[in-house]
C-alpha positions in Angstrom: 32.6 -7.2 -1.4 29.2 -8.0 -2.7 26.3 -5.5 -3.0 22.6 -5.7 -3.5 20.0 -3.2 -4.5 16.4 -2.9 -3.3 14.0 -0.8 -5.4 10.5 0.2 -4.3 8.2 1.5 -7.1 5.8 3.5 -4.9 2.6 5.5 -5.5 4.3 8.9 -5.6 8.0 8.0 -6.0 10.5 5.2 -6.6 13.0 4.7 -3.9 16.2 2.7 -4.0 18.8 1.5 -1.5 22.2 0.1 -2.1 23.2 -2.5 0.5 26.6 -4.1 1.2 27.2 -7.7 2.0 26.0 -7.2 5.6 22.9 -5.4 4.3 24.1 -2.1 5.8 22.9 0.9 3.8 25.6 2.3 1.5 23.5 4.8 -0.5 19.9 5.8 -1.1 18.1 7.5 -4.0 14.7 8.7 -4.9 12.8 9.7 -8.1 9.4 11.3 -8.0 6.5 11.5 -10.5 3.2 13.4 -10.6 -0.3 12.0 -10.3 -2.9 13.5 -12.6 -6.2 14.3 -10.9 -8.1 16.4 -13.5 -11.5 15.1 -12.5 -13.0 13.8 -9.3 -11.8 10.2 -8.6 -9.0 10.3 -11.1 -5.5 9.1 -10.1 -3.5 8.5 -13.3 0.2 8.4 -14.0 2.4 8.4 -17.0 4.1 4.9 -17.2 7.2 6.4 -18.9 7.7 8.8 -16.0 7.8 5.8 -13.7 10.2 3.9 -15.9 12.4 6.9 -16.0 12.3 7.3 -12.3 13.3 3.6 -11.8 16.2 4.0 -14.2 17.3 7.3 -12.6 17.3 5.8 -9.1 19.6 2.9 -10.2 21.8 5.4 -11.9 22.1 7.5 -8.8 23.0 4.5 -6.6 25.8 3.5 -9.0 26.9 6.9 -10.1 30.7 7.5 -10.2 31.3 4.1 -8.6 32.6 1.6 -11.3 34.0 -0.8 -8.7 30.6 -1.2 -6.9 28.7 -1.5 -10.2 30.7 -4.6 -11.1 30.0 -6.1 -7.6 26.2 -5.7 -7.5 24.9 -9.2 -7.3 21.2 -8.5 -7.7 18.5 -5.9 -7.9 15.2 -6.9 -6.3 11.9 -5.1 -6.7 9.0 -4.0 -4.5 6.0 -2.3 -6.0 2.7 -0.6 -5.0 -0.3 -2.9 -5.6 -3.5 -2.6 -7.7 -2.2 -0.6 -10.7 -3.6 -1.3 -14.1 -2.0 -0.6 -17.5 -3.2 -1.6 -21.0 -0.6 -2.3 -23.6 -0.6 -2.9 -27.4 0.7 -6.0 -29.1 4.1 -4.3 -29.3 4.1 -3.6 -25.6 3.3 0.1 -26.0 1.0 1.8 -23.4 -2.5 2.5 -24.7 -3.2 4.9 -21.9 -2.1 5.9 -18.4 -1.4 3.8 -15.3 -4.6 3.7 -13.2 -3.3 3.7 -9.6 -4.9 2.1 -6.6 -6.2 5.6 -5.7 -8.2 6.0 -8.9 -11.8 5.8 -7.6 -13.8 6.3 -10.9 -14.8 2.6 -11.0 -16.9 2.9 -7.8 -20.3 3.6 -9.6 -19.8 0.7 -12.0 -18.8 -1.5 -9.1 -21.9 -0.6 -7.0 -24.1 -1.3 -10.0 -22.5 -4.7 -10.5 -23.0 -5.4 -6.8 -26.7 -4.6 -7.0 -27.0 -7.0 -9.9 -25.5 -9.9 -7.8 -23.4 -10.5 -4.7 -19.7 -10.3 -5.4 -18.5 -11.9 -2.2 -17.6 -15.0 -4.2 -14.8 -12.9 -5.9 -13.3 -12.1 -2.5 -13.5 -15.7 -1.4 -11.5 -16.8 -4.4 -9.0 -14.0 -4.4 -8.6 -12.5 -0.9 -8.9 -9.0 -2.4 -11.7 -7.0 -0.9 -14.4 -5.7 -3.4 -13.4 -2.1 -3.9 -12.6 0.4 -6.6 -8.8 0.2 -5.8 -8.5 -3.3 -7.4 -7.8 -4.1 -11.1 -11.0 -6.2 -11.0 -13.0 -3.1 -10.5 -11.0 -0.9 -12.9 -11.5 -3.5 -15.7 -15.2 -3.5 -15.1 -15.1 0.3 -15.4 -13.0 0.1 -18.6 -15.3 -2.5 -20.1 -18.3 -0.2 -19.7 -16.7 3.1 -20.6 -13.8 2.3 -22.9 -14.5 -1.2 -24.4 -12.5 -0.4 -27.5 -9.3 -0.2 -25.3 -9.9 -3.6 -23.9 -10.4 -5.0 -27.4 -7.1 -3.4 -28.5 -5.1 -4.4 -25.4 -2.8 -7.3 -26.0 -1.4 -7.1 -22.4 -3.2 -6.1 -19.1 -0.5 -5.5 -16.5 0.6 -3.6 -13.4 3.4 -1.1 -13.4 6.1 -3.4 -12.2 5.4 -5.9 -15.0 5.9 -3.1 -17.5 9.1 -1.9 -16.0 10.5 -5.4 -15.8 9.4 -6.2 -19.4 11.5 -3.2 -20.6 14.5 -4.5 -18.7 14.1 -8.2 -19.5 11.7 -8.8 -22.4 9.7 -11.2 -20.1 6.0 -10.9 -19.2 6.1 -12.1 -15.5 4.1 -11.2 -12.5 4.9 -12.3 -8.9 2.3 -14.2 -6.9 2.2 -11.3 -4.4 1.2 -8.5 -6.8 -1.1 -10.9 -8.6 -2.9 -11.8 -5.4 -3.8 -8.2 -4.9 -5.6 -7.8 -8.3 -8.9 -9.5 -7.5 -8.3 -11.7 -10.5 -6.0 -14.3 -9.0 -7.0 -17.6 -7.3 -5.3 -18.0 -4.0 -5.7 -21.8 -3.9 -4.4 -22.5 -7.4 -1.9 -19.6 -7.6 -3.1 -18.8 -11.1 -5.5 -16.4 -12.8 -9.0 -17.3 -12.0 -10.8 -18.2 -15.2 -14.3 -17.8 -13.6 -13.5 -14.2 -12.7 -11.9 -13.5 -16.1 -15.0 -15.0 -17.8 -17.3 -12.8 -15.6 -15.5 -9.7 -16.9 -15.0 -11.0 -20.4 -11.2 -11.2 -20.5 -8.8 -13.6 -22.1 -6.2 -15.4 -20.0 -3.6 -14.7 -22.6 -3.7 -11.0 -21.9 -2.1 -11.6 -18.5 1.5 -12.2 -17.5 2.8 -15.6 -16.3 2.6 -15.8 -12.5 5.9 -16.8 -10.7 7.1 -17.0 -7.1 8.5 -13.9 -5.4 12.1 -15.1 -5.6 12.0 -15.6 -9.4 15.2 -14.5 -11.2 14.8 -13.2 -14.7 16.6 -15.2 -17.4 16.8 -12.5 -20.0 18.2 -9.0 -20.1 17.8 -6.0 -22.5 21.3 -4.6 -22.8 20.2 -1.1 -23.8 18.2 -0.7 -20.6 21.0 -2.2 -18.4 23.5 0.2 -20.0 21.1 3.2 -19.5 20.7 2.3 -15.8 24.5 1.7 -15.4 24.0 -2.0 -14.5 26.4 -4.7 -15.2 25.0 -7.6 -17.4 26.2 -9.9 -14.7 23.7 -8.4 -12.2 20.5 -10.5 -11.9 17.1 -9.0 -11.5 14.8 -10.6 -8.8 11.0 -10.0 -9.2 10.2 -9.5 -5.5 6.7 -8.8 -4.2 4.3 -6.1 -3.2 5.3 -3.1 -1.0 3.0 -3.9 1.9 4.0 -7.6 2.2 7.7 -6.7 1.9 7.4 -4.0 4.6 6.6 -6.7 7.1 9.6 -8.6 6.0 11.9 -5.5 6.2 10.6 -4.7 9.7 11.1 -8.4 10.8 7.4 -8.5 11.7 7.0 -12.1 10.6 6.5 -13.8 13.9 3.2 -15.0 15.4 1.1 -12.1 16.7 3.4 -9.4 15.3 1.7 -6.7 13.4 3.4 -4.1 11.1 1.8 -0.7 10.4 2.7 1.8 7.7 1.5 5.3 7.5 2.7 7.1 4.5 0.4 8.7 2.0 -2.2 6.0 3.0 -1.9 3.5 5.8 -2.0 -0.3 6.4 -1.9 -2.9 9.2 -0.6 -6.3 8.3 0.1 -9.7 10.0 2.0 -12.6 8.5 0.4 -16.1 8.8 1.2 -19.5 7.6 -2.2 -20.0 6.0 -4.9 -18.2 4.0 -7.2 -16.3 6.4 -10.3 -14.6 5.1 -12.8 -12.4 6.9 -16.5 -13.6 6.6 -17.5 -10.0 5.9 -14.7 -9.4 3.3 -13.1 -6.6 5.4 -9.5 -7.8 5.3 -7.1 -8.7 2.5 -5.0 -11.9 2.2 -2.0 -11.6 -0.1 0.9 -13.9 -0.9 4.4 -13.2 0.4 6.4 -16.3 -0.1 5.9 -20.1 0.2 3.7 -20.8 3.2 3.7 -17.1 4.1 0.6 -15.0 3.7 -0.1 -11.4 4.7 -3.5 -10.6 6.3 -4.5 -7.0 6.9 -6.3 -3.9 6.0 -5.3 -0.8 4.1 -6.8 2.7 4.5 -6.9 5.4 1.9 -6.3 8.2 4.3 -3.0 8.6 6.3 -0.4 11.2 5.7 -2.4 12.6 2.8 -5.0 13.9 5.3 -2.2 15.7 7.2 -1.0 17.2 4.0 -4.5 18.3 3.1 -4.8 20.2 6.3 -1.3 21.6 6.0 -2.2 23.0 2.6 -5.5 24.5 3.8 -3.9 26.2 6.8 -0.7 27.1 4.8 1.5 25.6 7.6 4.3 23.1 7.5 4.4 19.8 9.3 6.5 21.2 12.2 4.0 24.0 12.8 1.0 21.6 12.7 2.6 19.3 15.2 3.4 22.2 17.5 -0.3 23.3 17.3 -1.5 19.8 18.1 0.9 19.5 21.1 -1.0 22.4 22.7 -4.3 20.5 22.7 -5.3 17.8 25.3 -5.9 14.2 24.2 -9.4 13.8 22.8 -9.3 17.3 21.2 -12.0 18.6 23.6 -14.7 16.6 21.9 -13.8 17.3 18.3 -13.7 14.2 16.2 -12.6 13.5 12.6 -13.6 10.8 10.2 -10.7 10.8 7.7 -12.5 9.6 4.5 -11.1 12.4 2.2 -10.5 9.9 -0.6 -13.3 7.4 0.1 -12.2 4.5 2.2 -10.8 1.0 1.9 -10.7 -0.8 5.3 -12.8 -1.0 7.3 -15.6 0.4 5.2 -14.6 -0.6 1.6 -16.8 2.3 0.3 -15.2 4.5 -2.3 -18.0 7.1 -2.1 -17.9 7.9 1.6 -16.8 11.5 2.7 -14.8 12.9 5.5 -16.5 14.6 8.5 -15.5 16.8 11.5 -18.0 16.2 14.3 -18.6 18.3 17.4 -17.2 21.7 16.3 -17.8 24.5 18.7 -16.6 28.1 19.1 -13.8 27.1 21.5 -12.0 24.9 18.9 -8.8 26.3 17.5 -6.5 25.3 14.6 -4.7 23.0 17.0 -7.9 21.1 17.8 -8.5 20.4 14.1 -4.9 19.2 13.7 -5.0 16.9 16.7 -8.5 15.6 15.9 -7.3 14.8 12.4 -4.3 12.8 13.8 -6.5 11.0 16.2 -9.1 10.2 13.5 -6.6 8.6 11.3 -5.5 6.4 14.2 -9.1 5.6 15.4 -9.8 4.3 11.8 -6.7 2.2 11.9 -7.6 0.9 15.4 -10.9 -0.4 13.8 -8.8 -2.3 11.3 -6.6 -3.7 14.0 -9.6 -4.9 15.9 -10.9 -6.8 12.9 -7.5 -8.2 12.2 -7.1 -9.5 15.7 -10.4 -11.3 15.5 -9.3 -13.3 12.4 -5.5 -13.6 12.9 -5.1 -13.6 16.7 -4.3 -11.0 19.4 -1.2 -9.0 18.6 1.4 -8.3 21.2 3.0 -5.2 19.6 3.0 -3.1 16.5 6.1 -2.5 14.4 5.7 0.8 12.6 7.2 2.6 9.6 6.4 5.5 7.3 6.7 9.3 7.1 4.5 9.9 10.1 7.3 8.7 12.4 8.8 12.2 12.1 6.1 13.3 14.5 6.9 12.2 18.1 3.4 13.2 19.1 1.8 10.9 16.5 4.0 8.0 17.6 3.0 8.3 21.2 -0.6 8.8 20.2 -0.4 5.5 18.3 0.7 3.6 21.4 -2.0 5.3 23.5 -4.9 4.7 21.1 -3.9 1.1 20.2 -3.0 0.4 23.8 0.0 -1.6 22.5 3.8 -1.2 22.6 4.9 0.5 19.4 8.3 -0.7 18.1 10.4 1.6 15.9 13.1 0.0 13.8 16.3 1.7 12.5 15.8 0.0 9.2 15.5 2.5 6.3 12.9 1.9 3.6 11.5 -1.4 4.8 10.0 -2.4 1.5 13.4 -2.1 -0.2 15.0 -4.2 2.4 12.1 -6.7 2.2 12.7 -7.0 -1.5 16.3 -8.0 -0.9 15.3 -10.4 1.9 12.4 -12.2 0.1 14.5 -15.1 -1.0 16.4 -15.5 2.4 15.6 -18.7 4.3 17.0 -17.3 7.6 15.4 -13.9 7.8 15.7 -13.6 11.6 19.4 -14.5 11.5 20.0 -12.1 8.7 18.3 -9.3 10.6 20.4 -10.1 13.7 23.6 -10.0 11.8 22.6 -6.6 10.4 22.5 -5.2 13.9 18.9 -4.1 13.7 18.0 -1.7 16.5 14.5 -1.2 17.9 13.0 1.4 20.2 9.8 0.7 22.1 7.2 3.3 22.9 4.9 2.2 25.7 1.3 3.4 26.1 0.5 5.9 28.8 -2.1 4.2 31.0 -3.9 7.4 32.0 -4.2 8.6 28.4 -5.2 5.0 27.2 -8.4 5.2 29.4 -9.4 8.6 27.9 -8.8 7.4 24.4 -10.7 4.1 25.0 -13.9 6.2 25.7 -13.3 8.4 22.7 -12.7 5.4 20.5 -16.0 3.8 21.7 -17.8 7.1 20.8 -16.0 7.1 17.4 -17.4 3.7 16.7 -21.0 4.6 17.8 -21.1 7.8 15.8 -19.9 6.0 12.7 -23.3 4.2 12.3 -25.4 7.4 12.0 -22.7 8.9 9.8 -23.2 6.0 7.4 -26.9 6.6 7.4 -26.4 10.3 6.8 -24.1 9.4 3.9 -26.8 7.0 2.4 -29.4 9.8 2.6 -27.1 12.2 0.9 -26.4 9.7 -1.9 -30.1 9.1 -2.5 -30.8 12.8 -2.5 -28.0 13.4 -5.0 -29.5 10.8 -7.4 -32.9 12.5 -7.3 -31.6 16.1 -7.9 
């Protein structure tokens, strides 16, 4: 028997899955870590906590199973995108990990934008201009902590740091690199013009390699700590979003994958680089001749959690409240920009809004309006994606929101598309294991992947179409209101 492990280093936790030779799930494990948010816009993590979580997850998967340990062929890695970590010449962290959610670079980015158009950066990298990206974070660090950039020998993401500790190699996969805003999609190398614009040295960055790269070195101490055999190879893998498409088998023409976890994203696999003229969608590398085009939103399950905390209710109670309210929430609408927004606005300073509140609205109205608002926002992203990548025939979905049957049906109705649910667990972990497979479709069929389709309700679709049009129209005056508020704040 031969086994493989898929590891996903996520924003709030690291998850791992042990697969057998038929890629059936044998065991799962998880290790969580906190995010520090001491001031507005901050989203920092301790890199050692994340390293510890990765090691712990591997330990859990192999615990008390010496026979399996010896038969694990490979461990492949998925990781969240856009993290930034500065390291000394000895590979020691000089500070925290700045996650994609750290929004403090927004002001510096806006100032830089006013000094000159930055669309050229998007055209070279496929990464939208936003505070999420390492490009923006490095501009912020240069202005506020220039001494750190001078001291930094290595500028990396969290996966590079973890893999360095396990292998002693400084490597970055093309997929993670293509999400930094520093990497040229045409040459598949660090963009020297962009590095020069910020004032950075190419030598500070890891060597880019393909997503099926197998590390040639190993650090015995770390292998032993994790419980890995030295015969087990480590595969670099790719980014979590790209691998989720792979794990869901959403790699065919006109197939879209959607994830709603803490945040959310819609992604489509193409055989060429596709960029949006307005810079509203990303284009990231998956594997040779495979690119992932899409849009990520900042606000998904985290918005639901925010309301749960305010109302002191659990998820089940919130869903029950929402089920008692008609589609459209009796005119109450929610713009879910609690943490600024990536797609479709790409504005880190925008704020959330409830519109149309009246005395008849109950807790259930606010819950349902929030759920609908998250999906209206994603529907805008899907509309943009279809204009550039082609009309999609269905949407394959994954993420924590699937625990809500109401939210699943709501997705089909608002998108007016069949929603396909897969029985595959942790699609990014599976994608990491599959990334080097040549026959992905055949492999998925051999695994016995099961899918359930949720069809849209035609009557409800018509109601939501009208609400969605109103959502779009009201977004313009909301942008103007936000602009006025920003100007007022600057003056007082």
